[in-house]
Residue frames as a rotation matrix with the C-alpha (Angstrom) as fourth column:
MET 1
0.461 0.833 0.304 34.23
0.654 -0.551 0.518 148.64
0.600 -0.040 -0.799 -142.93
ALA 2
-0.578 -0.622 -0.528 35.19
0.812 -0.499 -0.301 151.97
-0.076 -0.603 0.794 -141.39
PHE 3
0.578 0.698 -0.422 34.01
0.662 -0.704 -0.257 155.55
-0.477 -0.131 -0.869 -140.83
GLY 4
-0.342 -0.592 0.730 34.91
0.782 -0.610 -0.128 158.65
0.521 0.527 0.671 -142.75
LYS 5
0.842 0.539 -0.029 34.87
0.470 -0.704 0.533 161.66
0.267 -0.462 -0.846 -140.42
SER 6
-0.064 -0.893 0.446 37.43
0.326 -0.441 -0.836 164.41
0.943 0.092 0.319 -139.99
MET 7
0.944 0.262 -0.200 38.41
0.263 -0.236 0.935 164.97
0.198 -0.936 -0.292 -136.35
GLU 8
0.425 -0.809 0.406 41.33
-0.586 -0.588 -0.558 167.07
0.689 -0.001 -0.724 -135.15
THR 9
0.584 -0.325 -0.744 44.01
0.592 0.798 0.116 165.10
0.556 -0.508 0.658 -133.28
ARG 10
0.828 -0.322 -0.459 46.40
0.290 -0.454 0.842 166.22
-0.479 -0.831 -0.283 -130.56
PHE 11
-0.203 -0.940 0.273 49.08
0.750 0.031 0.661 166.46
-0.630 0.339 0.699 -133.26
GLY 12
-0.190 0.219 -0.957 47.10
-0.330 -0.932 -0.147 169.11
-0.925 0.288 0.249 -135.15
ILE 13
-0.895 -0.069 -0.441 46.54
-0.439 0.315 0.842 166.66
0.081 0.947 -0.312 -138.02
PRO 14
0.056 0.981 0.185 42.98
-0.976 0.093 -0.198 165.56
-0.211 -0.170 0.963 -138.73
ALA 15
-0.855 -0.087 0.511 42.18
-0.036 0.993 0.110 161.85
-0.517 0.076 -0.852 -138.57
VAL 16
-0.354 0.722 -0.594 39.73
-0.920 -0.383 0.082 161.15
-0.169 0.575 0.800 -141.39
TYR 17
0.020 0.284 -0.959 39.57
-0.451 0.858 0.245 157.34
0.892 0.427 0.145 -141.49
TRP 18
-0.323 -0.020 0.946 38.33
-0.942 0.101 -0.319 155.51
-0.089 -0.995 -0.052 -138.36
ARG 19
0.006 0.334 -0.943 38.02
-0.366 0.878 0.309 151.79
0.931 0.343 0.127 -137.76
ILE 20
0.807 0.339 0.484 37.06
-0.577 0.272 0.770 149.62
0.129 -0.901 0.415 -134.79
SER 21
-0.210 -0.922 -0.327 40.10
-0.634 0.383 -0.672 148.08
0.744 0.066 -0.664 -133.16
MET 22
-0.951 -0.103 -0.292 38.43
0.146 0.684 -0.715 146.58
0.274 -0.722 -0.635 -130.08
PHE 23
-0.039 0.959 0.281 34.96
-0.667 -0.235 0.707 145.75
0.744 -0.160 0.649 -128.77
GLN 24
-0.874 -0.183 -0.450 34.23
0.173 0.749 -0.639 144.20
0.454 -0.636 -0.623 -125.39
ALA 25
0.011 0.938 0.347 31.03
-0.586 -0.276 0.762 143.48
0.810 -0.212 0.546 -123.50
ASP 26
-0.935 -0.179 0.307 30.30
-0.355 0.439 -0.825 142.32
0.012 -0.881 -0.474 -119.98
HIS 27
-0.536 0.760 -0.367 27.41
0.176 0.526 0.832 139.85
0.826 0.381 -0.416 -120.13
ASN 28
-0.357 0.395 -0.847 26.49
0.927 0.264 -0.267 140.34
0.118 -0.880 -0.460 -116.46
SER 29
-0.407 0.146 -0.902 26.34
0.438 -0.835 -0.334 144.14
-0.801 -0.531 0.276 -116.27
GLY 30
0.572 0.585 0.575 25.57
0.778 -0.166 -0.606 144.96
-0.259 0.794 -0.550 -119.91
ASN 31
0.737 -0.399 -0.545 28.44
-0.318 -0.917 0.241 147.46
-0.596 -0.005 -0.803 -119.87
GLY 32
0.415 -0.676 0.609 31.42
0.803 0.587 0.106 147.55
-0.429 0.445 0.786 -122.20
SER 33
0.221 -0.399 -0.890 33.51
-0.246 -0.906 0.345 149.62
-0.944 0.143 -0.298 -124.57
VAL 34
0.776 -0.077 0.626 34.43
0.621 0.264 -0.738 150.17
-0.108 0.961 0.253 -128.19
VAL 35
0.075 -0.804 -0.590 37.82
0.111 -0.582 0.806 151.52
-0.991 -0.126 0.045 -129.30
LEU 36
0.914 0.167 0.370 38.20
0.390 -0.106 -0.915 153.29
-0.113 0.980 -0.162 -132.65
GLU 37
-0.116 -0.976 -0.186 41.57
0.601 -0.218 0.769 154.08
-0.791 -0.023 0.611 -134.22
GLY 38
0.857 0.414 -0.305 41.94
0.080 -0.694 -0.715 157.15
-0.508 0.589 -0.628 -136.43
PHE 39
-0.074 -0.863 0.499 44.26
0.824 0.229 0.518 157.53
-0.561 0.450 0.695 -139.41
ALA 40
-0.462 -0.199 -0.865 45.31
-0.163 -0.939 0.303 160.43
-0.872 0.281 0.401 -141.62
SER 41
-0.194 0.418 -0.887 43.90
-0.981 -0.104 0.165 158.59
-0.023 0.902 0.430 -144.64
GLU 42
0.823 0.492 0.283 42.44
-0.456 0.871 -0.184 155.29
-0.337 0.022 0.941 -145.76
LEU 43
0.642 -0.672 -0.369 45.70
-0.200 0.318 -0.927 154.73
0.740 0.669 0.069 -147.66
ALA 44
-0.254 -0.768 0.588 47.70
-0.809 -0.164 -0.564 155.13
0.529 -0.619 -0.580 -144.43
ALA 45
0.034 0.366 0.930 45.56
-0.874 0.462 -0.150 152.53
-0.485 -0.808 0.336 -142.69
ARG 46
0.776 0.502 0.381 44.98
-0.287 0.820 -0.495 149.93
-0.561 0.275 0.781 -145.37
THR 47
0.912 -0.404 -0.073 47.80
0.054 0.294 -0.954 150.04
0.407 0.866 0.290 -147.87
LYS 48
0.117 -0.942 0.314 50.77
-0.422 -0.333 -0.843 151.42
0.899 -0.034 -0.437 -146.00
GLY 49
0.385 0.110 -0.916 49.93
0.584 0.740 0.334 149.78
0.715 -0.664 0.221 -142.68
LEU 50
-0.512 -0.590 0.624 50.86
-0.055 -0.702 -0.710 152.91
0.857 -0.398 0.327 -140.72
LEU 51
-0.689 0.220 -0.690 50.04
0.724 0.260 -0.639 153.29
0.039 -0.940 -0.339 -137.04
PRO 52
0.384 0.893 0.235 46.94
0.827 -0.446 0.342 155.26
0.411 0.063 -0.910 -135.99
ILE 53
-0.618 -0.552 0.560 47.35
0.282 -0.821 -0.497 158.94
0.734 -0.149 0.662 -135.11
ALA 54
-0.476 0.525 0.706 44.37
-0.834 -0.523 -0.173 158.93
0.278 -0.671 0.687 -132.72
GLN 55
-0.752 0.342 -0.563 42.32
0.401 0.916 0.021 156.60
0.523 -0.209 -0.826 -130.57
HIS 56
-0.455 0.707 0.541 38.81
-0.783 -0.608 0.135 157.15
0.424 -0.362 0.830 -129.26
GLN 57
-0.907 0.169 -0.386 37.27
0.305 0.895 -0.326 154.93
0.291 -0.414 -0.863 -126.57
ILE 58
-0.275 0.906 0.321 33.52
-0.671 -0.420 0.610 154.85
0.688 -0.047 0.724 -126.03
GLN 59
-0.995 0.071 0.064 32.22
-0.007 0.617 -0.787 153.44
-0.096 -0.783 -0.614 -122.75
TYR 60
-0.371 0.927 -0.055 28.63
-0.522 -0.159 0.838 152.25
0.768 0.340 0.543 -122.78
ILE 61
-0.892 0.167 0.419 26.13
-0.342 0.355 -0.870 151.05
-0.294 -0.920 -0.259 -120.24
GLU 62
-0.218 0.932 0.289 22.86
-0.361 0.198 -0.911 149.17
-0.907 -0.303 0.294 -120.02
ASN 63
-0.140 0.159 0.977 23.09
0.550 0.833 -0.057 146.98
-0.823 0.529 -0.205 -123.08
GLU 64
0.307 0.168 -0.937 23.54
-0.546 -0.775 -0.318 149.69
-0.779 0.609 -0.146 -125.71
PHE 65
-0.112 -0.408 -0.906 25.48
-0.930 0.365 -0.049 147.08
0.350 0.837 -0.421 -127.65
SER 66
0.807 0.377 0.455 25.23
-0.504 0.841 0.197 143.31
-0.308 -0.388 0.869 -127.64
ILE 67
-0.206 -0.887 0.413 27.94
-0.438 0.461 0.771 140.69
-0.875 -0.022 -0.484 -127.78
ASP 68
0.017 0.319 0.947 25.93
0.642 0.723 -0.255 139.33
-0.767 0.612 -0.193 -130.72
ASP 69
0.763 0.229 -0.605 26.28
-0.204 -0.803 -0.561 142.59
-0.614 0.551 -0.566 -132.69
THR 70
0.498 -0.615 0.612 28.29
0.867 0.371 -0.333 142.32
-0.023 0.696 0.718 -135.88
ARG 71
-0.567 -0.760 -0.318 30.95
0.693 -0.649 0.315 144.88
-0.446 -0.042 0.894 -136.73
ALA 72
-0.693 0.377 0.615 28.45
0.372 -0.544 0.752 146.49
0.618 0.750 0.236 -139.13
ASP 73
0.402 0.866 -0.296 25.85
0.696 -0.079 0.714 146.70
0.595 -0.493 -0.635 -136.32
ILE 74
0.157 -0.423 -0.892 28.35
0.876 -0.357 0.323 148.45
-0.456 -0.833 0.315 -134.05
TYR 75
-0.857 -0.473 0.202 29.27
0.509 -0.721 0.471 151.01
-0.078 0.507 0.859 -136.72
GLN 76
-0.312 0.819 0.481 25.58
0.390 -0.351 0.851 151.80
0.866 0.454 -0.210 -137.33
LYS 77
0.574 0.514 -0.638 24.88
0.774 -0.086 0.627 152.21
0.267 -0.854 -0.447 -133.60
LEU 78
-0.259 -0.752 -0.606 27.94
0.832 -0.493 0.255 154.44
-0.491 -0.438 0.753 -133.15
LYS 79
-0.769 -0.042 0.638 26.66
0.501 -0.659 0.561 156.74
0.397 0.751 0.528 -135.91
THR 80
0.336 0.928 0.162 23.74
0.514 -0.325 0.794 157.67
0.789 -0.183 -0.586 -133.63
LYS 81
0.651 -0.167 -0.741 26.14
0.718 -0.180 0.672 159.00
-0.246 -0.969 0.003 -130.95
THR 82
0.891 -0.436 0.128 28.21
-0.394 -0.882 -0.259 162.15
0.226 0.180 -0.957 -130.62
PRO 83
-0.068 -0.158 -0.985 30.79
-0.462 -0.870 0.172 162.73
-0.884 0.467 -0.014 -132.11
TRP 84
-0.787 -0.370 0.493 30.13
0.154 0.657 0.738 160.06
-0.597 0.657 -0.460 -134.75
SER 85
0.352 0.923 0.154 26.84
0.502 -0.047 -0.864 161.37
-0.790 0.381 -0.480 -136.09
GLY 86
0.770 -0.018 -0.638 27.35
-0.477 -0.680 -0.557 162.46
-0.424 0.733 -0.532 -139.69
ALA 87
-0.344 -0.911 0.226 30.12
-0.507 0.383 0.772 159.91
-0.790 0.151 -0.594 -140.28
THR 88
0.399 0.424 -0.813 30.09
-0.916 0.221 -0.334 158.18
0.038 0.878 0.477 -143.64
ASP 89
0.698 -0.119 0.706 30.52
-0.072 0.969 0.235 154.45
-0.713 -0.215 0.668 -144.22
ILE 90
0.102 -0.725 -0.681 33.72
-0.991 -0.137 -0.003 153.42
-0.091 0.675 -0.732 -145.97
């Protein structure tokens, strides 16, 4: 599972394929973070095994996500937040 969304990178090349690389949650505070890696294409990420050209970290607070959330749950919740609204499921 991944997102399709074109976002300009610092290299001037758009990242169009985004996937979760890390999710962490603090049970006590309810805070945590999600890290997404961006690639120039799905082919670059899945077939060629190239490194990401961008990384986006989302900090969250007050139990926006749960340690019990599946990867699919996290993707759906991220799609309600800027800049991921309008992203397509891949």
